[in-house]
C-alpha positions in Angstrom: -24.4 -6.1 -3.5 -23.9 -2.4 -3.7 -20.6 -1.4 -5.3 -19.2 2.2 -5.1 -16.1 3.0 -7.2 -14.2 6.0 -5.7 -11.8 7.7 -8.1 -9.9 11.0 -7.8 -11.8 13.6 -9.9 -13.4 13.7 -13.4 -10.4 15.4 -15.0 -12.9 17.1 -17.4 -13.2 20.9 -17.9 -17.0 21.0 -17.3 -18.6 22.3 -14.1 -22.0 22.0 -12.4 -22.5 18.6 -14.1 -25.9 17.2 -13.4 -26.5 13.6 -12.3 -28.2 12.9 -15.7 -25.2 14.3 -17.6 -22.7 12.3 -15.5 -24.8 9.1 -16.0 -24.7 9.7 -19.7 -20.9 10.2 -19.7 -20.3 6.9 -17.8 -23.0 4.6 -19.0 -24.0 5.9 -22.4 -20.7 7.2 -23.7 -18.3 4.7 -22.1 -20.5 1.8 -21.4 -21.9 1.5 -24.9 -18.4 1.6 -26.3 -16.8 -1.8 -27.2 -15.1 -2.9 -24.0 -11.6 -2.8 -25.4 -12.1 0.7 -26.7 -13.0 2.2 -23.4 -10.5 4.5 -21.7 -8.0 2.9 -19.3 -10.0 3.9 -16.2 -13.2 2.3 -17.5 -11.4 -0.8 -18.8 -10.0 -1.3 -15.3 -13.4 -0.7 -13.8 -14.8 -3.2 -16.3 -12.3 -5.8 -15.1 -13.2 -5.2 -11.5 -16.9 -5.3 -12.0 -16.7 -8.5 -14.1 -14.7 -10.1 -11.3 -17.3 -9.1 -8.7 -20.1 -10.6 -10.9 -18.1 -13.7 -11.9 -18.0 -12.7 -15.6 -15.1 -13.6 -18.1 -12.4 -11.0 -18.5 -12.1 -11.8 -22.2 -12.2 -8.6 -24.3 -14.1 -10.5 -27.0 -17.2 -10.6 -24.8 -19.1 -7.5 -26.0 -22.4 -7.4 -24.3 -21.4 -6.8 -20.6 -24.8 -7.9 -19.3 -25.4 -9.0 -15.8 -28.2 -11.3 -14.6 -29.3 -9.7 -11.3 -31.7 -12.6 -10.5 -35.0 -10.8 -11.4 -36.2 -9.1 -14.6 -34.1 -8.6 -17.7 -30.3 -8.5 -17.4 -28.8 -5.1 -16.9 -25.7 -3.5 -18.2 -22.5 -4.0 -16.1 -22.3 -0.2 -15.7 -25.7 -0.1 -14.1 -24.4 -2.3 -11.2 -22.3 0.3 -9.5 -22.1 3.9 -8.5 -19.2 6.2 -9.3 -18.0 8.9 -6.9 -14.9 11.0 -6.8 -13.0 12.0 -3.6 -12.9 15.5 -5.0 -16.0 17.2 -6.6 -13.7 19.8 -8.2 -10.9 19.0 -10.7 -7.3 20.2 -10.9 -5.2 18.7 -13.7 -1.9 19.2 -15.4 -2.3 21.6 -18.3 -3.4 19.7 -21.5 -3.9 16.4 -19.7 -6.4 14.6 -17.4 -3.6 13.8 -14.9 -4.7 14.8 -11.4 -2.8 17.7 -9.7 -4.9 18.6 -6.6 -4.2 20.8 -3.7 -4.7 19.3 -0.2 -7.4 21.8 0.6 -9.5 20.4 -2.3 -9.4 16.9 -0.8 -10.0 18.1 2.7 -13.0 20.2 1.9 -14.6 17.6 -0.4 -14.2 14.7 2.1 -17.5 15.5 3.9 -19.4 15.2 0.7 -17.9 11.7 0.0 -18.8 10.8 3.6 -22.5 11.8 2.9 -22.5 9.9 -0.3 -21.4 6.7 1.4 -24.0 7.2 4.2 -26.7 7.6 1.6 -25.7 4.8 -0.8 -24.7 2.3 1.9 -22.3 0.4 -0.4 -21.3 -3.2 0.4 -17.9 -2.7 -1.3 -16.0 0.5 -1.9 -13.3 0.2 -4.6 -10.8 3.1 -4.2 -8.8 3.8 -7.4 -5.8 5.9 -6.6 -2.8 5.5 -4.3 -3.2 8.9 -2.6 -7.0 8.6 -1.9 -6.9 6.6 1.3 -4.9 9.3 3.1 -7.5 11.8 2.0 -10.3 9.6 3.3 -8.7 9.0 6.7 -10.5 11.9 8.4 -13.9 10.4 7.6 -13.1 6.8 8.6 -14.2 6.3 12.2 -13.2 2.6 12.6 -11.0 0.3 10.6 -9.7 -3.3 10.6 -7.3 -4.8 8.2 -8.8 -7.8 6.4 -6.2 -8.6 3.8 -3.7 -6.8 1.7 -5.4 -3.7 0.3 -8.6 -4.6 2.1 -10.1 -3.0 5.2 -13.4 -3.2 7.1 -14.2 0.5 7.7 -17.0 2.7 9.1 -17.7 5.9 7.1 -20.7 8.1 7.8 -22.0 5.6 10.3 -22.0 2.8 7.6 -19.8 -0.2 7.7 -18.3 -1.3 4.4 -15.4 -3.2 2.9 -12.8 -0.8 1.4 -10.4 -2.1 -1.3 -7.7 0.5 -2.0 -5.6 0.0 -5.1 -3.8 2.0 -7.8 -5.7 3.9 -10.4 -6.2 1.7 -13.5 -4.7 4.4 -15.8 -1.3 4.3 -14.0 1.2 4.1 -16.9 3.7 1.6 -15.5 3.1 -2.0 -16.7 3.7 -3.4 -13.2 1.3 -1.0 -11.4 -1.4 -0.2 -14.0 -4.4 -2.3 -14.9 -6.3 -0.4 -17.6 -6.1 -3.0 -20.4 -7.6 -6.4 -21.1 -5.4 -9.5 -20.7 -4.4 -11.1 -23.9 -2.3 -14.3 -24.7 0.8 -12.0 -25.2 0.2 -9.4 -22.5 -1.0 -10.0 -19.0 -2.2 -7.5 -16.4 0.0 -8.5 -13.4 -1.2 -5.8 -11.0 -4.8 -6.8 -11.6 -4.1 -10.5 -11.4 -1.9 -10.4 -8.3 -3.3 -7.4 -6.4 -6.8 -6.2 -7.4 -8.5 -9.5 -8.1 -7.3 -11.2 -4.8 -8.3 -8.0 -2.9 -11.8 -8.0 -4.3 -12.2 -11.7 -3.6 -11.0 -11.2 0.0 -13.4 -8.2 0.4 -16.3 -10.3 -0.8 -15.4 -13.2 1.6 -14.4 -15.6 -1.1 -10.9 -16.8 -0.1 -11.0 -19.6 -2.7 -10.2 -17.0 -5.4 -7.6 -15.0 -3.4 -4.7 -17.1 -4.5 -1.4 -16.0 -6.0 1.5 -18.2 -7.0 4.1 -18.5 -4.3 7.5 -19.1 -5.9 10.7 -18.5 -3.9 13.1 -16.2 -5.7 16.6 -14.9 -5.1 15.3 -13.0 -2.0 14.4 -16.2 -0.2 17.2 -18.3 1.4 17.2 -21.9 2.1 16.2 -21.0 5.7 12.7 -20.0 4.5 10.2 -22.8 4.4 9.1 -24.2 1.1 5.4 -24.9 0.9 3.4 -27.7 -0.7 0.3 -25.5 -1.2 2.0 -23.5 -4.0 -1.2 -21.5 -4.8 -1.8 -20.3 -1.2 -1.4 -16.6 -0.3 1.5 -15.9 2.0 1.9 -13.3 4.8 5.1 -12.8 6.8 6.4 -10.7 9.6 9.7 -8.9 9.9 11.1 -7.4 13.1 10.9 -3.9 11.7 10.3 -2.1 8.4 14.1 -1.7 8.2 14.5 -5.5 8.4 11.9 -5.9 5.6 13.5 -3.2 3.5 16.8 -4.9 3.5 17.3 -6.7 0.2 17.2 -10.6 0.4 16.2 -10.5 4.1 13.9 -13.3 5.3 11.0 -12.9 7.7 10.7 -14.1 11.3 7.6 -16.1 10.6 5.1 -16.7 7.8 1.6 -18.1 7.3 -1.1 -18.4 4.6 -3.4 -16.4 7.0 -2.8 -12.7 7.9 -4.7 -13.2 11.2 -2.4 -16.1 12.2 0.6 -13.8 11.7 -1.0 -11.1 13.8 -1.9 -13.5 16.5 1.6 -14.8 16.7 3.3 -11.3 16.6 3.5 -10.8 20.4 5.6 -14.0 20.7 8.0 -13.2 17.8 11.1 -11.0 18.0 10.7 -7.3 18.1 12.8 -4.2 18.9 10.2 -2.7 21.2 10.8 0.8 20.0 10.0 0.1 16.3 6.9 -1.8 15.3 6.9 -5.2 13.6 6.2 -5.2 9.9 4.0 -7.4 7.7 4.2 -8.1 4.0 2.3 -10.3 1.5 3.8 -12.5 -1.1 2.5 -11.7 -4.6 3.8 -13.9 -7.4 7.6 -13.6 -7.2 8.0 -10.7 -4.7 7.0 -9.4 -1.3 4.6 -6.3 -1.1 4.2 -4.2 2.1 1.0 -4.6 4.1 1.9 -2.4 7.1 2.9 -2.1 10.8 1.5 -4.3 13.5 -0.2 -2.5 16.3 -2.5 -4.0 19.0 -3.1 -7.2 17.1 -4.0 -5.5 13.8 -2.5 -3.6 10.9 -1.9 0.1 11.5 -2.9 2.3 8.6 0.1 3.7 6.6 0.2 5.8 3.5 0.5 3.7 0.4 3.4 6.0 -0.8 5.3 5.2 2.4 4.8 1.4 2.0 5.9 1.7 -1.6 9.2 3.2 -0.3 9.9 0.0 1.7 9.2 -2.1 -1.3 11.6 -0.1 -3.5 14.3 -0.4 -0.8 13.8 -4.2 -0.7 14.1 -4.4 -4.4 17.3 -2.4 -4.5 15.6 0.5 -6.3 16.1 2.9 -3.3 18.3 3.2 -0.2 16.7 3.0 3.3 17.5 6.4 4.8 15.6 6.8 8.1 18.2 8.0 10.6 16.0 6.8 13.5 16.8 3.2 12.7 20.3 2.0 13.6 22.3 0.1 11.0 21.6 -3.6 10.7 24.2 -6.4 10.8 23.8 -9.9 9.6 23.2 -11.1 13.1 20.2 -8.8 13.4 18.3 -11.0 10.9 16.8 -14.4 11.6 18.6 -17.5 10.4 15.4 -19.2 9.5 11.7 -18.5 9.1 9.1 -20.1 11.4 6.3 -21.7 9.4 3.3 -20.9 11.6 1.0 -23.1 9.5 3.3 -26.1 10.0 3.5 -25.3 13.8 -0.3 -25.2 14.0 -0.6 -28.6 12.1 1.9 -30.2 14.4 0.0 -28.8 17.5 -3.3 -30.2 16.1 -1.9 -33.6 15.4 -0.5 -34.1 18.9 
């Protein structure tokens, strides 16, 4: 297992930092700090690495040692490489908050491509909502595996890419730079990051999230007995999805099942069908269907559709005509149930 964590930039004032100095910053300065005293970025990275290696997330566990199967156990921070999409840094004055120019990302992309070609990671954990768009020019092949997970080729090397928010994101619903406690959970990590890592590693048994119909779901949407199963669903267009309380055309516990059924489900022809994933008590955008797979979309654009659906923003694309009640389905087709009935006949 080779894990490469890809963040934005160091956010530090130093320049011409050597490999030895960078190792000291990450492993010695941060890694040797008590886990719950690390900065939010390294706490989130700790949670992700512990998940990959099957270790407890309990902040009381101080040693962070990993049994690699031979020799003495190694420190958790010795089990991954850390690279940045930009080798230079541009931050807001007096902070470590990233404020890059597009030219910086574009000119540094080839260096990240070379890094991946050399290290040949099994798993790339991308931390930052804007990074996937910056990496797009160096990705020569991609296939959607699950929400936030793609199988990609970069620098001639095929790897699994998990793209999520940066751990230090300040909002409680989208950040994940703190340890879970009995009084404070880490919902974004629990419902997005952990399932994505499990899916990337080919361990669907741990990709579960709780499916609980909420006010957005009408009686026409099928209730499910397997309440812990992940759920994917297809809407006729992104506009249909972005309409608050709308229900999908069809749903399944398998993304591939939804994609396989897409050609037989209602569509507008002009506008692509749209897929979302159920996470706890809400739907989260996955992307547009194209040629039997998920077409890449910028995370910022997908977030707009989620905001519209949650009544936090108004859908305002003039290319899409207004929708009437009759433009939405009256019930949702349960693709899993249909498959079960077909098998039993």
